N, C-alpha and C positions, 0 to 999 in steps of 0.2 A: 790502429789506438794502441798506444803503450801499454807494458803489462803494469798494473796498477798492485801497489803493496797492499797487502791486508794483513791485519792483526787479529790475535785472539787475545781480549783481554779478561785473565781470570782471578777473581777478587779469591782470597784464601784465609780464611779465622779457622784455625782448629781440622784440618782437612786431610792430615798426615795419614790416614787410611784408604784415600783415593787420589790424591795428587799423582801420584805415578801414574795409574790406570787413565787419569783424565788428560795427562799432556800424552801417553800413546797413542789416544782414542786419535788427538789431534792430529800427531804424527803420521798415524798411519791412514787414517780416513779425508785429512784436508791437506797434504804435504804442501800446498802452497801457500799457507796461510803461516808467517811469522806466532809467536805467542811469548807473553810475558804475564807471571804470575805475581800479583800483589798482596805478600803476605800481610795481613792487616795485624802486626804484633800478636800472632797465635802464640795461645799458653802453653801446645803441644809441640811437637818437632817439625812441624810443618817446614819451617825455615832449615832444620837442617838434613831434612831429607831433600828438599831441591837443591841444596848445595851440593850435597853426597852424588847426587845422579845428574850432577852437572846441568842443570834448568836453568830457563833464563827468569831471575826473581828479581824485582823491587823487596826490601825489605825495610818497611814504616819505623820510624821512629818509635812510634807510638798509636796505638789502638785508634783508626779514625772512622771506624763505621762503613758499612756498607756502600753507603755514597760517597765518603772520602778516598774508599779504596779504589771503587770503580772511576773517578774523577781523576785519582792519580794514574789510571791507565789510558784515559784519553789526552791526558798531558804529554806522559809517554808517547800516544799513536802521533801526538801534532807534532809535537818538536824532532820527533823521526820522520817525518813527510810521511803518513802512510795514507792512504788513499779512502780504505777502508776499514773501519774497526769492529769486530763484534762483541759483547759481551758472555760468558762462559763461564757456569759455576761450576766452582771447583772439587763439587759431592758426588759427582755420575750421573748428575738427573738428567744433564744433554747430551746430544748425540752429535757427534761431530760429522756424520756424515750429510747431515743436511747442511752444512758449510758453504758449498759448492753450489747447491742448488740455490740458495739464500742471496749468494753473491751475484750469481748469474740474473736474481729476481731484480736484485736492487738497482742494477748496470741495464738491463734491457727495457724495465718498466720506467726507469730515471724515479727512482724513489729516493726521499733523503732516509725514510729507516723502514726497514724489513722488521717484521716482528714472529717469531716462530710461536702459532697457536699449539696449544693442547685440543681446544674445543672445537674447532672444525670439520674434523673429521670424528674425533671424539674416539681416537684409539690411545692405547697405553693408560701410562698412570695417568690419572682424572683428579687427583689429591682428594681430601677429605669434604665428605657434605658439606662442615659449617665454610670453608675456605672458598668451596665455590657458589656459596651464596655470595660471599665477600666480594666475588671477582664479577657475579651478576650486576650486583651492585654498582660498582664501579663503569660496567659496561654501560648500563643505562645510565649513570650520569655523565659522564665522558660525552655519549651521544647526546647527551641534552644540552651541555657545554658547548659543543663543537659541532657535532652534527654529523661527526664520524663515529660510525661501531667498530669498538675494537673487542674481537670474543675475550682477548685473552689480556687485560690491562695490565695485570703483575707478573707479566713472563720477564724473566731476565734473559731471555735468547733474542737478543736485539742487535740489529747489524746495522752503521751508521754511515754515510757515506761521508767526503772533508769537509763540508759546512757542518754537520752534527758536530762530526767530531772539534772542529774549533769552541763550537759553543758549549760544548761538555765540558771540553778543558778549563773553560773559564769561570763555570757555573753550574754546581750540580747540587742536588738535596742532601741533606745528610744523612738522613733515614725514608726506607720506604720510597723510592724514588720514582717505580717506573710509571703508576698511575701521573703522578705529578708533571714528570717529565715530557708524556706521549702528550700532553693538553698542550704545555710549551710550545712545543714541535707544531702540533697543530694550528696555535693559537698566530705563527708566524706563516701560516697557508704554504706551509711544507707537505709533501707527499708521505703519507703513513700508510704501508700496507702489510696484511700478513699472509703467511703460508701454511700450511698445515704442517707441524711436526709431533713426532711420538716421542715423549719422554721419561723415563724411569724414573720408580721410584727411588727415593734417595736410603743407599745402601748404608751409610754409617751417619753418625752425628744426629743433631736435630735441629730443625728451623728455629732463625733467629724469632719467630714470629710465635709467642707461645701463646695459650690461651690468656691468659692473664693482661698482654700485651695487645690483645685483639681489638677491644675496645676504643683504646688510645689511638692504634692503627687506622681503625675508622672514622673516626673525630678529626684526627690530626690531618691525613691525606683529604678527606671532603673540604676542610678549610683551605691545603693548600691550593685544591685546584681552583675552588672558588677563585681564590686570591690570584693564583695563575692567570685565568679566564680572564680578570679585570685590569689585569695589565694591558699598557698602551704600548 
């Protein structure tokens, strides 16, 4: 079997405090993976730090939001013939030591997507009680819509094969994309699995989903899931 080309996609918005340690984590614990940082027009000096440290970075000309930044990463993966791509937060929450395990599971089990879930063994950072309530809501909703239980549907730690790379390079939701895209992949009768991972608490910055945005988030993603499920 040929050696697989594997890429870590790091969407970054105002991650100056953690981007160096994030890349070092990948280099030390997953040296078989390439990486690309997608700087989503950060307001801080994230891009300058990337340049100073000779990191692989794409600097977007304007802020596209999380969906646009991630899609840019998948477009890069597709255009450069990567076999596997994985999303990886730039804020230090994800641990690169799971990357090899995820890729092995993806290949050995012939999965189209593997999600790193913090709720299988329930170790490490578990998020706030309100966030966990929302996650359980989406778990139930996705189960009703697709018949598949995903314990961590909002996890951004997701690895995809070449087929999914092509799909996401061409079409990706603008914001809060994880539950919606999971439904889209399951709707196509592709295989989505989870493996347990331990995530860290955010060390710097704040979440893009503020309490003010929570109601909009729940409504928007619920509607998007229903619309995705109804597509032919």
